[in-house]
Backbone as CSV, one residue per row, in Angstrom:
resi,resn,N_x,N_y,N_z,CA_x,CA_y,CA_z,C_x,C_y,C_z
1,UNK,137.094,41.786,136.760,136.379,42.513,135.726,135.656,43.681,136.383
2,UNK,135.802,44.871,135.816,135.236,46.070,136.410,133.763,46.287,136.078
3,UNK,133.262,45.648,135.060,131.900,45.878,134.610,130.905,45.311,135.612
4,UNK,129.942,46.146,136.011,128.898,45.742,136.961,127.632,45.399,136.179
5,UNK,127.369,44.130,136.027,126.250,43.662,135.211,124.917,43.684,135.980
6,UNK,124.980,43.512,137.300,123.748,43.428,138.093,123.257,44.829,138.443
7,UNK,122.688,45.506,137.455,122.112,46.819,137.701,120.684,46.837,137.176
8,UNK,119.942,47.861,137.519,118.510,47.879,137.190,118.233,47.873,135.694
9,UNK,119.148,48.391,134.886,118.946,48.385,133.437,118.908,46.966,132.876
10,UNK,119.523,46.026,133.575,119.617,44.643,133.090,118.675,43.679,133.803
11,UNK,117.800,44.184,134.620,116.915,43.319,135.415,116.201,42.280,134.546
12,UNK,115.533,42.730,133.494,114.804,41.804,132.631,115.707,40.825,131.916
13,UNK,116.840,41.308,131.440,117.791,40.448,130.727,118.295,39.340,131.640
14,UNK,118.722,39.723,132.846,119.274,38.730,133.769,118.212,37.743,134.233
15,UNK,116.999,38.212,134.488,115.927,37.298,134.873,115.605,36.329,133.748
16,UNK,115.515,36.839,132.531,115.190,35.977,131.395,116.286,34.954,131.134
17,UNK,117.517,35.430,130.997,118.613,34.500,130.722,118.821,33.523,131.874
18,UNK,118.692,33.998,133.099,118.832,33.120,134.256,117.802,32.010,134.274
19,UNK,116.608,32.300,133.763,115.533,31.309,133.741,115.708,30.276,132.630
20,UNK,116.297,30.683,131.508,116.416,29.745,130.386,117.775,29.066,130.317
21,UNK,118.756,29.592,131.033,120.111,29.029,131.020,120.425,28.516,132.413
22,UNK,120.698,27.248,132.550,120.987,26.717,133.879,122.427,26.211,134.024
23,UNK,123.235,26.419,133.000,124.589,25.867,133.048,125.680,26.933,133.071
24,UNK,125.345,28.168,133.400,126.372,29.201,133.426,127.012,29.272,134.805
25,UNK,128.245,29.751,134.835,128.971,29.798,136.108,129.085,31.213,136.673
26,UNK,128.862,32.229,135.841,128.890,33.598,136.354,127.958,34.469,135.519
27,UNK,127.505,35.574,136.116,126.635,36.490,135.382,127.349,37.102,134.189
28,UNK,128.626,37.408,134.351,129.389,38.071,133.303,130.759,37.429,133.182
29,UNK,131.130,37.070,131.961,132.434,36.445,131.732,132.958,36.876,130.360
30,UNK,134.267,36.935,130.202,134.826,37.249,128.887,134.658,36.055,127.944
31,UNK,134.634,36.302,126.649,134.461,35.202,125.694,135.528,34.126,125.809
32,UNK,136.760,34.506,126.167,137.828,33.511,126.239,137.782,32.670,127.514
33,UNK,136.739,32.837,128.305,136.595,32.005,129.505,136.038,30.620,129.181
34,UNK,135.605,30.425,127.940,135.099,29.128,127.491,135.799,28.735,126.191
35,UNK,135.760,27.464,125.886,136.311,26.983,124.632,135.304,27.234,123.524
36,UNK,135.730,27.892,122.470,134.928,28.157,121.281,133.542,28.727,121.596
37,UNK,133.476,29.981,122.056,132.199,30.582,122.424,131.222,30.737,121.256
38,UNK,131.713,30.695,120.030,130.822,30.782,118.872,129.987,29.512,118.709
39,UNK,130.521,28.400,119.184,129.843,27.119,118.986,129.304,26.492,120.271
40,UNK,129.767,26.925,121.427,129.493,26.160,122.646,128.582,26.840,123.663
41,UNK,127.960,27.965,123.315,127.184,28.676,124.318,125.692,28.756,124.019
42,UNK,125.195,27.789,123.257,123.760,27.656,123.055,123.154,28.536,121.982
43,UNK,123.980,29.235,121.211,123.466,30.073,120.133,124.099,29.647,118.810
44,UNK,123.346,29.812,117.746,123.864,29.476,116.425,125.072,30.364,116.143
45,UNK,126.131,29.812,115.554,127.330,30.617,115.300,127.072,31.847,114.418
46,UNK,126.086,31.783,113.522,125.755,32.960,112.714,125.196,34.093,113.576
47,UNK,124.483,33.743,114.622,123.922,34.742,115.539,125.052,35.383,116.339
48,UNK,125.971,34.569,116.833,127.111,35.096,117.586,127.959,35.988,116.683
49,UNK,128.167,35.561,115.455,128.914,36.364,114.491,128.213,37.702,114.252
50,UNK,126.904,37.689,114.112,126.161,38.935,113.910,126.393,39.890,115.080
51,UNK,126.284,39.382,116.303,126.478,40.240,117.478,127.912,40.719,117.588
52,UNK,128.834,39.803,117.693,130.207,40.157,118.033,131.004,40.724,116.863
53,UNK,130.818,40.178,115.666,131.677,40.556,114.546,131.053,41.579,113.603
54,UNK,129.773,41.826,113.746,129.122,42.831,112.908,128.634,44.000,113.760
55,UNK,127.666,43.771,114.629,127.179,44.861,115.484,128.285,45.376,116.401
56,UNK,129.071,44.480,116.927,130.128,44.866,117.855,131.215,45.723,117.240
57,UNK,131.411,45.612,115.946,132.485,46.383,115.319,132.144,47.857,115.143
58,UNK,130.886,48.239,115.278,130.538,49.666,115.183,130.753,50.384,116.513
59,UNK,131.058,49.636,117.550,131.267,50.219,118.872,132.736,50.563,119.062
60,UNK,133.035,51.644,119.763,134.428,52.077,119.891,135.296,51.181,120.777
61,UNK,134.682,50.358,121.615,135.434,49.436,122.468,134.890,48.027,122.286
62,UNK,135.703,47.057,122.629,135.274,45.663,122.576,134.243,45.426,123.669
63,UNK,133.042,45.060,123.279,131.940,44.864,124.222,131.498,43.405,124.296
64,UNK,132.303,42.490,123.770,131.942,41.074,123.745,132.068,40.453,125.133
65,UNK,130.988,39.855,125.587,130.949,39.156,126.871,129.991,37.984,126.763
66,UNK,130.033,37.155,127.794,129.006,36.142,128.015,128.194,36.610,129.211
67,UNK,126.888,36.684,129.040,125.983,37.060,130.122,125.141,35.834,130.433
68,UNK,125.263,35.318,131.629,124.602,34.054,132.005,124.931,32.967,130.985
69,UNK,126.132,33.008,130.441,126.569,32.016,129.474,126.143,32.286,128.044
70,UNK,125.387,33.350,127.798,124.941,33.677,126.439,125.808,34.779,125.846
71,UNK,126.207,34.649,124.586,126.965,35.723,123.944,126.169,37.027,123.982
72,UNK,126.863,38.122,124.269,126.198,39.412,124.415,127.174,40.538,124.122
73,UNK,126.623,41.718,123.946,127.403,42.953,123.902,127.039,43.736,125.155
74,UNK,128.053,44.168,125.889,127.845,44.856,127.161,128.712,46.109,127.196
75,UNK,128.103,47.233,127.500,128.858,48.483,127.665,129.764,48.302,128.869
76,UNK,131.073,48.428,128.665,132.040,48.073,129.710,131.916,48.900,130.983
77,UNK,131.823,50.199,130.867,131.837,51.054,132.055,130.548,50.928,132.869
78,UNK,129.402,50.932,132.192,128.113,50.924,132.898,127.602,49.515,133.183
79,UNK,128.028,48.541,132.389,127.510,47.187,132.519,126.170,46.980,131.838
80,UNK,125.669,47.977,131.141,124.368,47.852,130.475,124.503,46.927,129.264
81,UNK,123.628,45.927,129.208,123.623,44.969,128.105,123.012,45.634,126.879
82,UNK,123.733,45.546,125.756,123.307,46.156,124.503,122.617,45.169,123.574
83,UNK,123.027,43.903,123.617,122.460,42.883,122.733,122.756,41.510,123.317
84,UNK,121.875,40.547,123.020,122.055,39.175,123.493,121.741,38.188,122.375
85,UNK,122.417,37.059,122.418,122.163,35.959,121.495,121.420,34.866,122.250
86,UNK,120.389,34.327,121.603,119.606,33.256,122.210,119.247,32.263,121.116
87,UNK,119.927,31.143,121.115,119.636,30.109,120.121,119.802,30.615,118.706
88,UNK,118.688,30.644,117.973,118.713,31.104,116.585,118.205,32.540,116.458
89,UNK,118.170,33.249,117.560,117.676,34.631,117.577,118.661,35.537,118.293
90,UNK,118.505,36.830,118.067,119.223,37.810,118.865,118.300,38.985,119.105
91,UNK,118.581,39.688,120.178,117.781,40.864,120.535,118.737,42.002,120.822
92,UNK,118.304,43.218,120.507,119.146,44.358,120.794,118.343,45.484,121.421
93,UNK,119.043,46.199,122.279,118.472,47.359,122.940,118.524,48.514,121.948
94,UNK,117.418,49.239,121.823,117.382,50.376,120.904,116.954,51.621,121.666
95,UNK,117.272,52.789,121.129,116.757,54.009,121.747,115.230,54.016,121.656
96,UNK,114.561,54.360,122.742,113.097,54.375,122.720,112.554,55.301,121.647
97,UNK,113.262,56.387,121.350,112.774,57.295,120.312,112.964,56.723,118.907
98,UNK,113.567,55.558,118.776,113.701,54.872,117.492,112.738,53.696,117.367
99,UNK,111.929,53.470,118.377,111.050,52.297,118.395,110.069,52.293,117.225
100,UNK,109.432,53.443,116.953,108.481,53.507,115.844,109.188,53.236,114.516
101,UNK,110.344,53.833,114.322,111.141,53.592,113.122,111.486,52.110,113.008
102,UNK,111.875,51.508,114.120,112.242,50.091,114.123,111.076,49.221,113.665
103,UNK,109.901,49.498,114.189,108.734,48.713,113.790,108.393,48.939,112.323
104,UNK,108.541,50.174,111.848,108.234,50.482,110.448,109.165,49.763,109.479
105,UNK,110.422,49.569,109.867,111.365,48.882,108.971,111.379,47.369,109.180
106,UNK,110.511,46.874,110.065,110.343,45.431,110.189,110.825,44.786,111.467
107,UNK,111.306,45.553,112.431,111.737,44.956,113.700,110.523,44.385,114.429
108,UNK,110.694,43.236,114.993,109.618,42.555,115.721,109.841,42.681,117.229
109,UNK,108.746,42.722,117.958,108.790,42.839,119.414,108.504,41.516,120.106
110,UNK,108.087,40.525,119.333,107.813,39.210,119.906,107.963,38.159,118.821
111,UNK,108.036,36.935,119.252,108.128,35.805,118.316,107.602,34.552,118.995
112,UNK,107.229,33.593,118.188,106.784,32.306,118.706,107.889,31.290,118.498
113,UNK,108.302,30.637,119.587,109.313,29.592,119.514,108.700,28.327,118.921
114,UNK,109.520,27.382,118.534,109.040,26.150,117.905,108.167,25.317,118.845
115,UNK,108.300,25.522,120.166,107.457,24.765,121.111,106.110,25.443,121.358
116,UNK,105.858,26.558,120.653,104.582,27.253,120.778,104.575,28.393,121.785
117,UNK,105.612,28.495,122.605,105.655,29.597,123.564,106.013,30.893,122.842
118,UNK,105.532,32.002,123.386,105.770,33.304,122.774,106.754,34.079,123.632
119,UNK,107.733,34.659,122.977,108.708,35.513,123.645,108.352,36.950,123.310
120,UNK,107.785,37.666,124.268,107.444,39.073,124.112,108.527,39.880,124.798
121,UNK,109.347,40.539,124.029,110.489,41.263,124.577,110.075,42.381,125.519
122,UNK,108.938,43.015,125.251,108.479,44.093,126.135,108.233,43.571,127.537
123,UNK,107.705,42.350,127.644,107.405,41.764,128.952,108.635,41.181,129.635
124,UNK,109.560,40.624,128.852,110.707,39.954,129.460,111.940,40.836,129.591
125,UNK,112.229,41.638,128.572,113.454,42.439,128.583,113.193,43.916,128.843
126,UNK,112.125,44.448,128.273,111.790,45.857,128.452,111.359,46.496,127.145
127,UNK,110.844,47.701,127.243,110.333,48.415,126.073,111.407,48.831,125.081
128,UNK,112.651,48.819,125.497,113.730,49.283,124.630,114.460,48.131,123.932
129,UNK,113.780,47.014,123.715,114.376,45.856,123.051,113.559,45.450,121.838
130,UNK,114.249,45.005,120.784,113.616,44.431,119.602,114.374,43.170,119.212
131,UNK,113.698,42.315,118.467,114.366,41.148,117.900,115.230,41.591,116.738
132,UNK,116.415,41.074,116.679,117.298,41.375,115.567,116.892,40.599,114.340
133,UNK,117.096,41.205,113.189,116.811,40.501,111.938,117.654,41.050,110.791
134,UNK,118.898,41.383,111.097,119.845,41.857,110.096,119.341,43.101,109.365
135,UNK,118.600,43.952,110.066,118.141,45.205,109.471,119.324,46.166,109.359
136,UNK,119.343,46.963,108.316,120.469,47.875,108.113,120.579,48.919,109.226
137,UNK,119.503,49.226,109.908,119.497,50.236,110.971,120.100,49.724,112.282
138,UNK,120.275,48.427,112.435,120.698,47.864,113.718,122.052,48.389,114.177
139,UNK,122.984,48.531,113.254,124.299,49.043,113.633,124.178,50.447,114.235
140,UNK,123.367,51.297,113.593,123.195,52.664,114.083,122.479,52.685,115.432
141,UNK,121.465,51.855,115.614,120.758,51.816,116.900,121.712,51.401,118.011
142,UNK,122.512,50.380,117.721,123.462,49.883,118.719,124.470,50.977,119.083
143,UNK,124.988,51.657,118.091,125.961,52.724,118.345,125.316,53.895,119.092
144,UNK,124.070,54.227,118.749,123.382,55.328,119.422,123.174,55.014,120.897
145,UNK,122.770,53.797,121.210,122.608,53.410,122.614,123.949,53.526,123.327
146,UNK,124.997,52.993,122.715,126.332,53.068,123.309,126.726,54.520,123.572
147,UNK,126.565,55.366,122.566,126.957,56.776,122.703,126.151,57.487,123.789
148,UNK,124.865,57.198,123.863,124.042,57.847,124.884,124.433,57.403,126.288
149,UNK,124.813,56.143,126.427,125.313,55.682,127.726,126.597,56.424,128.060
150,UNK,127.490,56.547,127.105,128.758,57.257,127.307,128.518,58.714,127.715
151,UNK,127.551,59.339,127.084,127.264,60.755,127.345,126.417,60.968,128.590
152,UNK,125.923,59.881,129.170,125.069,59.990,130.349,123.651,60.433,130.015
153,UNK,123.234,60.265,128.748,121.898,60.687,128.360,120.963,59.512,128.116
154,UNK,121.409,58.298,128.442,120.551,57.121,128.264,119.513,57.110,129.375
155,UNK,118.255,57.061,128.999,117.162,57.070,129.971,116.797,55.641,130.331
156,UNK,116.803,55.345,131.607,116.430,54.006,132.057,115.033,54.007,132.605
C-alpha cells in the first residue's frame, strides 16, 4: 500500500486510536483485509455506512481504509485521515475556516461517553476535527478538505 499514514497530520488520530484499540494488526489496512468490516471493527454499522457509503461517495477516489482497526476515510496520496468511526460516533476533519460555520450549524467539539469520560476532539485529534452528526454540510467539508490536500493548499 502506497499511502503513508504515519505523518504529522495524523499524530492525534493515531495516538487516540492506538490508545483505545488494542486488537489491530496494522496502522493502515484495506477494508477487505477483515471479514465484514461494517460489523466487526468496533463501530456501529450505521456509523461505518455514514463514513464509507455517504461521506466517502463525495470524494473522487475510494478512500475507505481501516486505521488502527477503525473504519476511516484516508486521502490515498498524502495519507491524511479525513474521518474516523468510533463505536456509535464518527469524527471528521474540516477546514479550519469552516469551524465557526460548523459550530453554528450544530457540530460538536466534544462529547461525554457513557462511562462519564469526555472526548474533546481539540485535545485528542486537533483543532480541525468535529463530531459527525449527519449535518448536511459534512459532505462539502469532507470534499473541501480532500480538494485542498490535492491542491497542496491544506494547512497543517
